[in-house]
C-alpha positions as CSV (number, residue, x, y, z in Angstrom):
1,X,-5.0,30.5,0.7
2,X,-3.9,28.4,-2.2
3,X,-5.0,24.8,-2.8
4,X,-2.1,23.1,-1.2
5,X,-2.3,25.4,1.9
6,X,-6.0,24.5,2.1
7,X,-5.1,20.8,2.4
8,X,-2.2,21.2,4.8
9,X,-4.4,23.3,7.1
10,X,-7.1,20.6,7.0
11,X,-4.4,17.9,7.8
12,X,-3.6,19.9,10.9
13,X,-7.3,19.6,12.0
14,X,-7.9,23.3,11.4
15,X,-10.5,25.1,9.3
16,X,-9.2,26.4,6.0
17,X,-11.2,28.9,3.9
18,X,-13.2,26.2,2.1
19,X,-13.5,22.4,2.3
20,X,-10.9,20.8,0.0
21,X,-11.9,18.2,-2.6
22,X,-10.3,15.2,-4.1
23,X,-11.0,11.7,-5.5
24,X,-8.8,8.6,-5.0
25,X,-9.2,7.9,-8.7
26,X,-11.4,8.8,-11.7
27,X,-12.0,6.1,-14.3
28,X,-10.6,6.9,-17.7
29,X,-13.9,7.5,-19.5
30,X,-14.7,10.4,-17.2
31,X,-11.2,11.8,-17.5
32,X,-11.4,11.6,-21.3
33,X,-14.7,13.5,-21.2
34,X,-13.3,16.2,-18.9
35,X,-10.0,16.7,-20.7
36,X,-10.7,15.9,-24.3
37,X,-7.7,13.5,-24.3
38,X,-8.0,9.8,-25.3
39,X,-6.4,6.6,-24.2
40,X,-5.7,4.3,-27.2
41,X,-5.8,0.5,-27.3
42,X,-5.8,-1.6,-24.1
43,X,-4.0,1.0,-22.1
44,X,-5.1,2.4,-18.7
45,X,-4.1,5.2,-16.3
46,X,-2.5,2.7,-13.9
47,X,1.2,3.6,-13.8
48,X,2.6,0.2,-12.8
49,X,1.5,-1.7,-16.0
50,X,4.7,-0.9,-18.0
51,X,7.8,1.3,-18.0
52,X,7.0,3.1,-21.3
53,X,7.9,6.5,-19.9
54,X,6.5,8.5,-22.8
55,X,3.1,6.8,-22.4
56,X,3.3,7.1,-18.6
57,X,4.1,10.8,-18.8
58,X,1.0,11.3,-21.0
59,X,-1.2,9.5,-18.4
60,X,0.1,11.7,-15.7
61,X,-0.6,14.8,-17.8
62,X,-4.2,13.6,-18.3
63,X,-4.7,13.0,-14.5
64,X,-3.2,16.4,-13.7
65,X,-5.3,18.2,-16.3
66,X,-8.5,16.5,-15.1
67,X,-7.9,17.3,-11.4
68,X,-6.9,20.9,-12.3
69,X,-10.1,21.4,-14.3
70,X,-12.2,20.1,-11.5
71,X,-10.4,22.4,-9.0
72,X,-9.4,19.5,-6.7
73,X,-6.9,20.5,-4.1
74,X,-5.3,17.1,-3.6
75,X,-3.9,14.8,-6.3
76,X,-3.0,11.2,-5.4
77,X,-0.3,9.5,-7.5
78,X,0.8,5.8,-7.7
79,X,4.4,4.5,-7.9
80,X,5.7,3.2,-11.2
81,X,7.1,0.1,-12.6
82,X,11.0,0.1,-12.7
83,X,12.9,1.2,-15.8
84,X,12.8,-1.3,-18.6
85,X,10.1,-3.5,-17.1
86,X,6.9,-4.7,-18.9
87,X,4.1,-6.9,-17.8
88,X,4.0,-10.5,-19.1
89,X,1.5,-10.9,-21.8
90,X,-0.5,-14.1,-21.4
91,X,-2.1,-16.1,-24.3
92,X,-5.6,-15.5,-22.9
93,X,-5.3,-11.7,-23.2
94,X,-4.5,-11.3,-19.5
95,X,-1.2,-9.9,-18.1
96,X,0.9,-10.8,-15.1
97,X,2.3,-7.9,-13.1
98,X,5.4,-7.5,-10.9
99,X,3.5,-9.0,-7.9
100,X,2.5,-12.2,-9.7
101,X,-1.1,-11.0,-10.0
102,X,-2.9,-12.0,-13.2
103,X,-5.0,-9.1,-14.4
104,X,-7.7,-8.8,-17.0
105,X,-8.7,-5.7,-19.0
106,X,-12.2,-4.2,-18.8
107,X,-12.8,-2.2,-22.0
108,X,-15.7,-0.2,-20.5
109,X,-13.7,1.1,-17.6
110,X,-10.3,1.0,-19.3
111,X,-8.7,-0.5,-16.2
112,X,-6.8,-3.7,-15.4
113,X,-8.1,-5.7,-12.4
114,X,-6.6,-8.7,-10.6
115,X,-8.6,-11.9,-10.6
116,X,-6.0,-14.6,-9.8
117,X,-2.4,-15.1,-8.9
118,X,0.4,-17.4,-9.9
119,X,0.9,-18.8,-6.4
120,X,-0.5,-22.3,-5.8
121,X,1.4,-22.9,-2.6
122,X,3.4,-21.0,0.1
123,X,6.5,-22.5,-1.5
124,X,5.7,-20.7,-4.8
125,X,5.8,-17.4,-2.9
126,X,9.0,-18.2,-1.1
127,X,10.7,-18.7,-4.5
128,X,9.2,-15.6,-6.0
129,X,11.4,-12.5,-6.3
130,X,9.3,-9.6,-4.9
131,X,9.6,-6.2,-6.6
132,X,12.6,-4.1,-5.7
133,X,11.5,-0.8,-4.0
134,X,14.9,0.8,-4.8
135,X,14.8,0.0,-8.5
136,X,15.5,2.8,-10.9
137,X,12.4,4.6,-12.1
138,X,10.2,3.5,-9.3
139,X,9.2,7.1,-8.5
140,X,8.9,8.2,-12.1
141,X,5.1,9.0,-12.0
142,X,5.3,10.8,-8.7
143,X,8.3,12.9,-9.9
144,X,6.4,13.8,-13.1
145,X,3.3,14.8,-11.1
146,X,5.4,16.9,-8.7
147,X,6.8,18.8,-11.6
148,X,3.3,19.5,-12.8
149,X,1.6,20.4,-9.5
150,X,4.6,22.5,-8.2
151,X,3.4,24.0,-4.9
152,X,-0.1,24.8,-6.1
153,X,-1.7,21.4,-5.3
154,X,-1.2,19.0,-2.4
155,X,0.4,15.7,-3.7
156,X,-0.2,12.3,-2.1
157,X,1.8,9.2,-2.8
158,X,-0.6,6.3,-3.2
159,X,0.7,2.9,-2.0
160,X,-1.0,-0.5,-1.5
161,X,-1.6,-2.2,1.8
162,X,0.2,-5.6,2.3
163,X,-3.1,-7.2,3.3
164,X,-4.7,-6.2,-0.1
165,X,-1.6,-7.3,-2.1
166,X,-1.7,-10.8,-0.5
167,X,-5.4,-11.2,-0.9
168,X,-4.9,-10.5,-4.6
169,X,-1.7,-12.5,-5.1
170,X,-3.0,-15.6,-3.4
171,X,-6.8,-15.1,-4.0
172,X,-8.9,-14.6,-0.9
173,X,-9.7,-18.3,-0.6
174,X,-6.0,-19.4,-0.4
175,X,-5.2,-16.4,1.8
176,X,-7.8,-17.4,4.4
177,X,-6.8,-21.0,4.2
178,X,-3.1,-20.3,4.7
179,X,-3.9,-17.9,7.7
180,X,-5.1,-21.1,9.5
181,X,-2.8,-23.7,8.0
182,X,0.4,-21.6,7.6
183,X,0.2,-18.7,10.0
184,X,3.9,-18.1,10.2
185,X,4.1,-18.0,6.4
186,X,1.4,-15.4,6.3
187,X,3.1,-13.3,9.0
188,X,6.4,-13.4,7.1
189,X,4.7,-12.6,3.8
190,X,3.0,-9.6,5.3
191,X,6.2,-8.3,6.8
192,X,8.0,-8.6,3.5
193,X,5.5,-6.5,1.7
194,X,5.4,-4.0,4.5
195,X,9.2,-3.8,4.1
196,X,8.6,-2.8,0.5
197,X,6.2,-0.1,1.5
198,X,8.5,1.2,4.2
199,X,11.3,1.5,1.7
200,X,9.1,3.3,-0.8
201,X,8.0,5.8,1.9
202,X,11.6,6.4,2.8
203,X,12.4,7.1,-0.8
204,X,9.7,9.7,-1.0
205,X,12.2,12.2,0.4
206,X,13.6,12.3,-3.2
207,X,10.3,13.9,-4.4
208,X,8.6,15.7,-1.5
209,X,5.0,14.7,-1.0
210,X,2.4,16.1,1.4
211,X,0.9,12.8,2.6
212,X,0.8,9.1,2.0
213,X,-2.4,7.2,1.2
214,X,-2.6,3.4,1.6
215,X,-5.1,1.6,-0.6
216,X,-6.7,-1.7,-0.1
217,X,-9.8,-2.8,1.8
218,X,-9.9,-4.4,5.2
219,X,-13.7,-4.9,5.4
220,X,-16.7,-5.9,3.5
221,X,-20.3,-4.7,4.0
222,X,-20.8,-6.8,7.2
223,X,-17.4,-6.2,8.8
224,X,-13.7,-7.2,8.6
225,X,-12.7,-9.7,5.9
226,X,-10.9,-11.9,8.4
227,X,-10.8,-12.1,12.2
228,X,-10.1,-8.9,14.1
229,X,-7.5,-10.8,16.0
230,X,-5.5,-11.3,12.7
231,X,-5.7,-7.5,12.2
232,X,-4.4,-6.8,15.7
233,X,-1.6,-9.4,15.7
234,X,-0.3,-9.1,12.1
235,X,-1.9,-6.4,9.9
236,X,-1.8,-3.5,12.4
237,X,1.7,-4.2,13.6
238,X,3.0,-3.8,10.0
239,X,0.6,-0.9,9.3
240,X,2.2,0.9,12.3
241,X,5.6,0.5,10.8
242,X,4.5,2.2,7.6
243,X,2.9,5.0,9.5
244,X,6.0,5.6,11.6
245,X,8.1,5.9,8.5
246,X,5.7,8.4,7.0
247,X,5.9,10.4,10.3
248,X,9.7,10.3,10.0
249,X,9.2,11.8,6.6
250,X,7.1,14.5,8.3
251,X,3.8,13.7,6.6
252,X,0.4,12.2,7.5
253,X,-0.7,8.7,6.7
254,X,-4.3,8.1,5.4
255,X,-5.7,4.6,5.3
256,X,-8.3,3.8,2.6
257,X,-10.8,0.9,3.1
258,X,-14.3,0.2,1.9
259,X,-16.7,-1.8,4.0
260,X,-17.8,-1.7,7.6
261,X,-14.7,-0.7,9.7
262,X,-16.6,-0.1,13.0
263,X,-15.0,-3.1,14.8
264,X,-11.5,-1.9,13.7
265,X,-12.0,1.8,14.3
266,X,-10.8,2.1,17.9
267,X,-7.4,0.6,17.0
268,X,-7.1,2.3,13.6
269,X,-7.6,5.6,15.3
270,X,-4.5,4.9,17.4
271,X,-2.4,4.1,14.4
272,X,-3.3,6.1,11.3
273,X,-3.8,9.9,10.8
274,X,-7.0,9.6,8.7
275,X,-9.5,7.4,6.9
276,X,-11.0,7.2,3.5
277,X,-13.8,6.1,2.3
278,X,-16.2,5.7,5.2
279,X,-18.7,3.9,3.0
280,X,-22.2,4.8,4.0
281,X,-23.7,1.7,2.3
282,X,-21.7,-0.4,4.7
283,X,-22.9,1.3,7.8
284,X,-20.2,3.9,8.2
285,X,-21.9,7.0,9.6
286,X,-19.5,9.9,9.0
287,X,-21.2,12.0,11.6
288,X,-20.7,9.4,14.3
289,X,-17.1,8.8,13.2
290,X,-16.5,12.6,13.4
291,X,-18.0,12.8,16.8
292,X,-16.0,9.9,18.2
293,X,-12.7,10.3,16.4
294,X,-12.7,13.7,14.8
295,X,-9.9,15.0,17.1
296,X,-7.6,12.1,16.0
297,X,-8.7,11.2,12.4
298,X,-8.7,13.2,9.2
299,X,-11.9,12.1,7.4
300,X,-12.1,11.8,3.6
301,X,-15.5,10.8,2.1
302,X,-18.4,10.0,1.9
303,X,-21.1,10.5,-0.7
304,X,-22.1,6.9,-1.7
305,X,-20.8,5.7,-5.0
306,X,-24.2,4.0,-5.5
307,X,-25.8,7.5,-5.4
308,X,-23.5,8.8,-8.1
309,X,-24.6,5.8,-10.3
310,X,-28.3,5.7,-9.6
311,X,-29.7,8.8,-8.0
312,X,-30.7,12.2,-9.4
313,X,-28.5,15.3,-9.3
314,X,-30.8,16.8,-6.7
315,X,-30.5,13.7,-4.5
316,X,-26.7,13.8,-4.8
317,X,-26.6,17.5,-3.9
318,X,-28.7,16.8,-0.8
319,X,-26.4,13.9,0.2
320,X,-23.4,16.2,-0.3
321,X,-24.9,18.9,1.9
322,X,-25.5,16.3,4.6
323,X,-21.9,15.2,4.5
324,X,-20.7,18.8,4.9
325,X,-23.1,19.4,7.7
326,X,-22.0,16.4,9.7
327,X,-18.3,16.2,9.0
328,X,-16.8,19.6,8.0
329,X,-17.0,21.8,11.1
330,X,-13.8,22.1,13.0
331,X,-11.7,21.1,10.0
332,X,-10.0,17.8,9.4
333,X,-12.3,17.0,6.5
334,X,-11.5,16.5,2.8
335,X,-14.5,15.9,0.6
336,X,-14.7,13.0,-1.8
337,X,-17.1,10.2,-2.8
338,X,-17.0,7.0,-0.8
339,X,-14.6,5.4,-3.2
340,X,-13.9,6.9,-6.6
341,X,-15.6,8.0,-9.8
342,X,-16.4,4.7,-11.5
343,X,-17.1,4.5,-15.2
344,X,-20.8,3.7,-14.5
345,X,-21.3,6.8,-12.3
346,X,-23.2,9.6,-14.0
347,X,-20.7,12.4,-14.7
348,X,-23.5,14.9,-14.1
349,X,-23.9,13.6,-10.6
350,X,-20.2,13.7,-9.9
351,X,-20.1,17.4,-11.1
352,X,-23.2,18.2,-9.0
353,X,-21.4,16.9,-6.0
354,X,-18.4,19.2,-6.7
355,X,-20.6,22.2,-7.4
356,X,-22.5,21.6,-4.1
357,X,-19.2,21.5,-2.1
358,X,-18.1,24.8,-3.7
359,X,-21.4,26.4,-3.0
360,X,-21.9,25.3,0.7
361,X,-18.3,24.3,1.8
362,X,-17.0,27.7,2.9
363,X,-16.0,28.1,6.5
364,X,-17.8,28.6,8.9
365,X,-20.1,25.9,7.6
366,X,-23.7,27.0,7.3
367,X,-25.3,24.3,5.2
368,X,-29.0,24.8,4.4
């Protein structure tokens, strides 16, 4: 069974030969250490920062070589900026991206993160031209990765949830304010970004991917970021549209969210095919989720990122064994951390996690 077959078997809720591994992302410092390649200047591995295709192809090569070296069966890949596009460089060293998000660079992690938007009122958004999903070059990164992985690895297209986009574009404070003051505006804005994602998923026929992963958090440590009613009436309606488009494509749809999802789980289990990250530090018990929803949901997770940062390799190995013991039997389980390999995680801990899965993750699962 090759690596791709291992993932496809797991996505069908069957047991492959061994538990497959992946990470949603790995921060550049770890990739540099694992591959011997270097990112120069204020660049990052994020593929939507510019349409410099030579630079982007080098980034995709680094990601591929890193995942290949680690033996990961599944490689997620983001969409690209369109041909000829470049981020707006601001005088304070920040940049403004296609979505009107203002991002700042962190030299330690070598990543760009949103911290404000250009939208001061709903009218600003109404006048804003949203990115074109059909623009030339939009699938460049995924096409490059497909050429590299061939049929040896499973390939996932990584998109971003409309809820997350809007929280970042408007800031969380304005977003919550406008939910109550301008509910129809928020509904329409969510629909417009969901339209973008539906179009992107439809275009994935041009490439051929094995699944779709939707990033962006719904919850914090204590529960959903906004009212569960808002999720039911607006977010989940549009999430279902994206899932249905993925199913028309013939692939599964996995939803990523940190935080405590317990209040939202019953409805999510009726919409999506799987969940990542099942954050244990936010009360997500992977054994309980497997017991209640394992027949419906593919689970991806869930060694705590905090453990990778702070604990010993022995403690990480023990936590890894517990995850295998509680979630792997019966299939439908892909192993990863509860988020990603942040720059401040100990690489020795990350590698200990991988080594432990390879040692104890053979089916039938017999974890000591």
